[in-house]
matplotlib code that plots the C-alpha trace (Angstrom):
import matplotlib.pyplot as plt

x = [19.6, 18.6, 17.0, 14.9, 12.6, 12.3, 11.9, 9.0, 7.1, 8.1, 6.4, 3.9, 2.7, 3.1, 0.8, -1.5, -2.2, -3.2, -7.3, -8.0, -10.3, -7.4, -5.8, -6.5, -5.1, -1.8, -0.6, 2.2, 5.8, 8.0, 11.2, 13.5, 16.7, 20.0, 22.2, 23.1, 23.7, 19.8, 18.1, 20.9, 20.0, 16.2, 16.2, 18.4, 16.4, 13.0, 13.9, 14.9, 12.1, 9.8, 12.3, 11.4, 7.2, 7.4, 6.4, 3.0, 3.3, 5.0, 7.9, 10.1, 12.5, 12.8, 16.2, 16.4, 19.2, 19.2, 22.4, 23.9, 27.4, 29.1, 29.1, 25.3, 25.2, 27.4, 25.4, 22.3, 24.1, 25.2, 21.5, 20.3, 22.1, 21.7, 18.2, 18.7, 21.2, 18.5, 15.6, 13.6, 12.7, 14.3, 13.2, 15.6, 14.0, 16.1, 15.2, 16.5, 16.9, 15.8, 17.3, 14.9, 16.0, 16.6, 16.6, 19.0, 20.2, 19.2, 15.4, 15.9, 17.0, 14.0, 11.6, 12.1, 12.9, 9.8, 8.0, 9.2, 7.9, 4.8, 3.8, 5.0, 2.6, 0.0, -3.1, -2.8, 0.7, 3.2, 6.6, 9.0, 11.8, 14.7, 15.0, 16.1, 16.3, 19.4, 17.7, 14.6, 16.9, 18.4, 15.0, 13.8, 17.1, 17.1, 13.5, 13.6, 16.5, 14.6, 12.1, 9.3, 6.5, 5.2, 5.3, 9.2, 8.8, 6.4, 8.9, 8.7, 5.8, 6.2, 3.2, 1.7, -0.6, 2.0, 0.2, -3.5, -3.9, -0.5, 1.1, 4.8, 6.3, 9.1, 9.9, 13.5, 12.6, 13.0, 16.8, 20.0, 22.2, 25.1, 22.6, 21.8, 25.7, 26.4, 23.8, 25.1, 28.5, 27.5, 25.7, 29.1, 26.9, 28.6, 27.1, 27.8, 29.3, 27.8, 30.8, 28.4, 27.5, 30.8, 30.2, 29.9, 28.5, 25.3, 23.3, 22.0, 26.0, 27.4, 24.5, 25.9, 29.5, 29.9, 27.1, 25.5, 28.4, 29.1, 25.3, 25.5, 29.2, 27.1, 23.4, 24.0, 20.2, 19.8, 18.2, 15.9, 14.8, 13.9, 11.9, 9.6, 9.1, 8.1, 5.5, 4.2, 4.1, 2.1, -0.4, -0.8, -1.1, -3.8, -5.4, -5.4, -6.4, -9.6, -10.4, -9.9, -12.6, -15.2, -13.6, -13.6, -17.5, -18.9, -16.8, -16.8, -18.8, -18.7, -14.6, -14.3, -14.3, -16.4, -14.5, -16.6, -17.5, -13.3, -12.5, -14.8, -12.5, -9.1, -6.3, -4.6, -7.7, -7.8, -4.1, -4.9, -8.0, -6.3, -3.4, -6.3, -8.2, -4.8, -4.1, -7.5, -7.1, -3.8, -2.3, 1.2, 1.2, 1.7, 4.4, 3.5, 4.5, 2.0, -0.5, 0.1, -0.4, -3.4, -5.3, -4.0, -5.1, -8.3, -9.7, -8.4, -9.7, -12.5, -15.6, -15.3, -12.1, -10.9, -7.8, -5.0, -1.9, 0.5, 3.1, 4.8, 2.0, -1.1, -3.2, -5.5, -8.6, -11.6, -14.6, -18.2, -17.0, -15.3, -11.9, -10.7, -7.8, -6.4, -2.8, -1.2, 0.1, -0.5, -3.3, -2.2, -4.7, -5.2, -7.5, -7.9, -10.7, -12.7, -14.0, -17.2, -18.8, -15.8, -16.9, -13.1, -12.7, -11.1, -7.7, -8.4, -5.9, -3.8, -6.0, -9.7, -11.3, -14.7, -16.9, -20.1, -22.0, -25.6, -28.4, -32.5, -33.3, -30.1, -27.2, -26.4, -28.8, -27.1, -28.9, -27.6, -23.9, -21.7, -19.3, -16.1, -16.2, -13.3, -12.6, -10.9, -10.7, -12.7, -10.8, -13.3, -16.5, -18.3, -22.5, -24.2, -28.1, -28.7, -31.0, -34.6, -33.5, -34.7, -32.3, -28.0, -25.9, -22.7, -20.9, -19.0, -22.9, -24.0, -20.8, -21.9, -24.5, -24.1, -22.0, -18.7, -15.9, -14.2, -10.5, -12.1, -13.3, -11.0, -10.0, -13.2, -13.7, -15.6, -16.9, -17.7, -18.7, -16.8, -17.4, -20.7, -20.7, -22.6, -21.7, -20.0, -18.2, -20.7, -22.5, -25.4, -25.9, -26.7, -30.5, -29.7, -27.8, -30.1, -31.7, -35.5, -37.3, -36.9, -34.1, -31.1, -28.9, -25.0, -24.9, -21.4, -19.5, -16.4, -14.1, -12.0, -12.7, -12.8, -14.7, -16.0, -19.0, -20.3, -22.7, -19.9, -17.5, -20.3, -21.5, -18.1, -17.4, -14.9, -13.0, -14.5, -11.2, -9.0, -5.4, -5.0, -1.8]
y = [-22.2, -22.6, -26.4, -28.2, -28.5, -25.1, -24.2, -26.5, -25.1, -21.3, -22.6, -23.8, -20.9, -18.4, -20.5, -21.0, -17.5, -18.4, -18.8, -22.3, -20.7, -20.0, -23.5, -27.0, -28.8, -28.0, -24.7, -25.2, -23.7, -21.8, -21.0, -17.7, -19.4, -16.9, -19.4, -17.5, -18.6, -18.0, -19.2, -22.3, -23.4, -22.6, -25.3, -28.0, -27.5, -27.3, -30.9, -32.9, -31.9, -33.2, -36.3, -37.1, -36.9, -34.2, -31.0, -31.9, -29.4, -29.6, -27.6, -26.0, -23.1, -20.7, -18.8, -15.4, -14.1, -10.5, -10.6, -8.1, -9.6, -11.7, -14.8, -15.0, -18.0, -19.9, -18.9, -20.3, -23.8, -23.6, -23.1, -26.1, -28.2, -27.4, -28.3, -30.9, -33.0, -32.8, -33.4, -29.7, -29.0, -25.7, -23.4, -20.6, -17.1, -14.4, -11.0, -7.2, -4.9, -1.5, 1.4, 4.2, 7.9, 7.9, 4.2, 2.4, -1.2, -3.2, -2.0, -1.9, -5.9, -6.4, -5.0, -6.8, -10.2, -9.8, -9.4, -12.4, -14.4, -12.9, -13.9, -17.6, -18.3, -20.3, -19.5, -19.9, -21.0, -19.6, -17.5, -18.6, -16.3, -16.2, -12.5, -13.7, -11.5, -9.5, -8.6, -7.3, -5.2, -3.5, -2.9, -1.6, 1.2, 2.0, 2.9, 4.7, 6.4, 7.5, 9.0, 6.2, 5.9, 2.9, 1.3, 1.5, 0.2, -2.7, -3.6, -7.3, -9.3, -13.0, -13.2, -10.8, -11.2, -11.4, -10.6, -11.3, -14.9, -15.9, -15.1, -14.2, -16.1, -15.1, -18.3, -17.6, -14.0, -15.6, -16.8, -14.6, -14.7, -16.8, -19.2, -20.0, -20.3, -22.7, -25.1, -24.6, -25.7, -28.2, -29.6, -29.2, -26.5, -24.5, -21.1, -18.3, -15.0, -12.2, -9.5, -6.5, -7.4, -5.7, -2.6, 0.0, 2.1, 0.4, 1.6, -1.9, -3.2, 0.5, -0.5, -4.6, -4.2, -0.7, 0.1, -3.2, -5.3, -2.1, -2.4, -6.0, -5.4, -3.3, -5.3, -8.5, -9.5, -6.3, -8.2, -9.8, -7.1, -5.0, -8.2, -7.7, -3.8, -4.7, -7.0, -4.3, -1.8, -4.5, -4.5, -0.9, -1.1, -4.1, -1.7, 1.5, -0.5, -1.7, 2.3, 3.3, 0.9, 2.4, 5.9, 5.7, 4.9, 7.5, 10.4, 8.8, 10.2, 8.3, 8.1, 12.0, 13.0, 15.0, 17.6, 18.3, 14.5, 14.1, 16.9, 15.6, 13.1, 13.3, 14.6, 11.0, 9.5, 12.0, 11.5, 7.2, 8.1, 9.9, 7.9, 4.8, 6.9, 7.7, 3.8, 2.6, 5.3, 4.0, 7.1, 7.8, 8.2, 11.3, 12.4, 14.0, 17.4, 16.9, 15.6, 18.3, 20.9, 19.4, 19.6, 23.1, 24.3, 22.8, 24.0, 27.3, 28.6, 30.8, 29.0, 30.2, 28.9, 25.3, 25.1, 22.5, 20.9, 18.4, 16.4, 14.4, 12.5, 13.7, 16.7, 17.2, 19.8, 21.2, 21.3, 22.4, 21.2, 17.6, 16.7, 15.1, 13.5, 12.3, 11.5, 15.0, 15.8, 18.0, 16.5, 16.5, 17.1, 15.9, 18.4, 17.7, 16.9, 14.0, 11.9, 10.8, 8.9, 6.4, 5.3, 6.0, 6.3, 9.5, 9.6, 13.0, 12.5, 9.5, 6.9, 8.7, 8.0, 9.4, 7.2, 7.3, 4.5, 3.9, 4.6, 6.2, 9.2, 9.9, 11.8, 13.3, 13.3, 10.8, 13.0, 16.2, 15.9, 16.7, 13.7, 15.7, 17.7, 19.5, 18.7, 21.0, 22.5, 25.4, 29.1, 31.0, 33.0, 29.5, 29.5, 26.7, 26.8, 23.0, 20.5, 21.3, 24.4, 28.0, 30.6, 30.0, 29.8, 30.8, 27.7, 28.6, 28.8, 25.9, 23.6, 24.8, 24.6, 20.5, 19.8, 19.6, 19.6, 22.9, 21.4, 19.4, 21.8, 23.2, 20.1, 19.3, 18.0, 20.3, 18.7, 21.5, 21.9, 25.1, 27.7, 25.8, 23.8, 20.5, 19.0, 19.2, 15.9, 13.7, 15.8, 17.8, 18.5, 21.5, 21.5, 22.4, 18.4, 17.1, 13.9, 13.4, 10.8, 7.7, 9.2, 6.8, 9.1, 8.7, 8.3, 10.4, 7.8, 9.1, 6.2, 5.9, 10.0, 9.2, 11.5, 14.5, 15.9, 15.5, 12.8, 10.7, 11.3, 10.1, 7.4, 6.1, 2.2, 2.3, -0.5, -3.4, -4.2, -0.9, -1.6, 0.6, 1.2]
z = [23.8, 20.3, 19.8, 17.0, 19.8, 21.0, 16.9, 16.9, 19.9, 19.1, 15.5, 16.9, 18.6, 15.7, 13.4, 15.8, 15.1, 11.6, 10.7, 10.2, 7.2, 5.3, 4.7, 4.8, 7.4, 8.4, 6.4, 3.7, 4.4, 2.1, 3.7, 2.4, 1.9, 1.3, 2.3, 5.3, 8.9, 10.1, 7.0, 7.0, 10.7, 10.1, 6.9, 8.4, 12.1, 10.1, 7.8, 11.3, 12.3, 8.9, 9.2, 12.9, 11.9, 14.1, 11.4, 9.8, 7.3, 4.2, 3.3, 0.5, 0.0, -2.2, -3.3, -4.7, -6.6, -6.5, -8.8, -7.4, -6.5, -9.1, -6.9, -6.6, -9.2, -7.3, -3.6, -5.7, -6.7, -2.7, -1.8, -4.1, -3.0, 0.9, 0.4, -1.5, 0.7, 3.2, 1.0, 1.0, -2.9, -3.6, -6.4, -7.6, -8.9, -10.2, -10.0, -11.5, -8.6, -9.6, -6.8, -7.0, -6.1, -2.4, -1.5, 0.1, -2.2, 1.0, 1.0, -2.9, -2.8, -0.1, -2.3, -4.8, -2.8, -0.9, -4.4, -6.3, -3.3, -3.0, -6.5, -5.9, -2.5, -2.6, -1.2, 3.0, 2.6, 4.9, 3.7, 7.0, 7.0, 9.5, 11.0, 14.9, 18.4, 17.0, 13.5, 15.7, 17.5, 14.6, 12.8, 16.0, 16.8, 13.2, 12.9, 16.2, 14.9, 11.8, 14.0, 13.9, 15.6, 17.8, 15.0, 14.9, 18.5, 17.8, 15.6, 13.1, 13.8, 14.7, 12.0, 9.7, 6.0, 3.1, 0.0, -0.9, 0.7, 2.3, 5.3, 7.0, 10.1, 12.1, 13.9, 15.2, 17.0, 20.4, 19.5, 18.9, 16.2, 18.8, 19.7, 16.5, 15.7, 18.4, 16.9, 14.0, 15.4, 17.1, 13.7, 11.9, 9.4, 7.0, 5.2, 2.9, 4.2, 1.9, 2.0, 1.7, 4.8, 6.5, 4.4, 7.2, 4.6, 5.2, 8.5, 9.5, 9.0, 11.0, 13.9, 13.9, 13.8, 16.0, 18.0, 18.9, 20.4, 22.9, 23.8, 24.6, 26.4, 29.0, 28.8, 27.6, 27.3, 25.0, 22.2, 24.8, 26.4, 23.1, 21.7, 25.4, 24.2, 21.1, 22.3, 24.7, 21.5, 19.3, 21.7, 21.7, 18.0, 18.5, 21.0, 18.6, 15.8, 18.0, 19.1, 14.9, 13.9, 16.4, 15.5, 12.0, 10.8, 13.0, 11.3, 7.9, 5.0, 2.1, 1.6, 3.5, 7.0, 8.5, 10.3, 13.5, 14.2, 14.1, 16.4, 19.0, 19.4, 21.6, 19.8, 19.8, 18.7, 16.0, 14.5, 14.7, 12.8, 9.9, 9.4, 9.3, 6.8, 4.8, 4.6, 3.8, 0.5, -0.3, -0.1, 1.3, 5.3, 7.3, 9.9, 12.9, 11.4, 8.7, 11.2, 13.2, 10.5, 8.9, 11.7, 12.4, 8.9, 8.6, 11.9, 11.8, 7.9, 7.5, 6.8, 3.4, 2.3, 1.0, 2.9, 1.3, 3.1, 1.4, 1.4, -1.2, -2.6, -1.0, -0.4, 1.5, 1.2, 3.4, 1.6, 3.3, 6.4, 5.0, 4.3, 1.3, 0.2, -3.1, -4.6, -5.7, -9.1, -11.9, -13.9, -17.9, -20.2, -23.6, -25.7, -29.6, -31.7, -31.6, -34.5, -33.2, -36.2, -35.9, -32.6, -31.0, -27.2, -26.6, -24.3, -22.3, -19.0, -17.3, -17.5, -18.0, -21.2, -22.9, -24.7, -26.6, -25.7, -28.1, -25.9, -26.6, -24.8, -23.1, -23.6, -26.9, -30.4, -32.9, -35.8, -34.5, -33.1, -35.5, -37.0, -35.4, -32.4, -30.0, -26.6, -24.6, -21.0, -19.4, -20.0, -18.2, -19.6, -20.8, -20.5, -21.8, -21.6, -20.3, -21.9, -19.7, -18.7, -19.4, -19.9, -20.4, -17.5, -16.6, -16.4, -13.3, -11.9, -13.6, -11.8, -8.5, -9.0, -9.4, -6.5, -8.6, -6.6, -6.9, -8.0, -10.3, -12.0, -13.9, -15.7, -16.8, -20.5, -22.4, -25.5, -28.2, -32.1, -33.0, -30.6, -29.3, -25.7, -26.3, -23.5, -19.9, -19.1, -18.2, -16.4, -18.6, -22.1, -24.1, -24.8, -28.9, -28.6, -26.4, -27.4, -27.6, -25.7, -27.7, -29.7, -30.8, -28.9, -27.3, -23.9, -22.5, -20.1, -18.6, -17.4, -14.4, -13.7, -10.0, -7.6, -9.5, -7.3, -3.6, -4.0, -5.6, -2.6, -0.4, -2.3, -2.6, -0.7, 2.4, 2.2, 4.2, 5.8, 5.4, 6.7, 10.0, 10.5]

ax = plt.figure().add_subplot(projection="3d")
ax.plot(x, y, z, "-o")
ax.set_aspect("equal")
plt.show()
């Protein structure tokens, strides 16, 4: 049965996992207050604990107005009045909910709400949300029905990181909605009811209104059982994370993966390492089918091939025995004329720019560089007499010798004076235009170019604490 005393015990257990170094004394608590039953109970119970001297932490509330309902302004006012009546400061935040293609309104609202909360939390502060045992059951069933893996069974964690320096705690996960409603009745509490919660077109509402009543009738303790299963799944995820933390450094080569080292691991560990690798690179996750295709394609392709595996937002390639992953998408380049005398940067592709930086004896001669040059992509057949070289070299061969990644070769910015190739990106310059020792020069800087050569990949630093799942 729910009581403030049991809430205090649950909150203490959850907050015990917050590192002491992330806050001073007791961490501040910020309650996300919607005005519904769950957050109303959480606010009032915490306020009672604070008044009784049983809550050492500073407590405040934030209400997020999504502006999706005609009565949203009234709901915001009701939340402020509720918080004021219990001596809790309450801030109101209005957000604009943007619905992306294929995204549910519920997911879009949650994304907007959490983004607004994240920027308002203080370092070390703990966001409290009123998710309870029935919410956990709904979440597990929804993710499981959508084909989720172990993460879907793990459901919502009692505590997790939130943003760069804050935390997110769910102290009501061990209580059912009926328990919260019973206690609210004893306190004479009133709360808001969102009419959209009755719309059976939404998957979560359909589960709540149509499926879960039948499950509870047959298995009354289904929510508690799901909570235990979620706990077991989180333990398994922790074990997997520890294993990956040991395996991943063994197979990494900069930000690439040594395929032979990866394939020496048992298959479940291969998949776990690949998931962590993609997450650490900030790339969209791969489905089980994607991972199976990736491991198959990279393993069976002939040694002289560069196989690719793609899924939305990602392309993974094998090159010289290593796996390279990056965001997928066409690279739009900006060919044109560049007045070098003006000191302007040149916008080449996406966010990347080319600049000429003053130097001495490095790069291009200031005296011999024309005041206007052309910036173009490769068309084929280009040749260069590189600085320090004795013969013209086909550009194709020169790029191979300099270990430029094959998929980056077609979109390099080439600098031309008429038909004469001046420089190849920031990799090399033609002898005709190369600066002599101590001569005033322009050093070519290609900003935000990404990893261009194998040396770039191997020198790239892996995130110190990459996300595992």
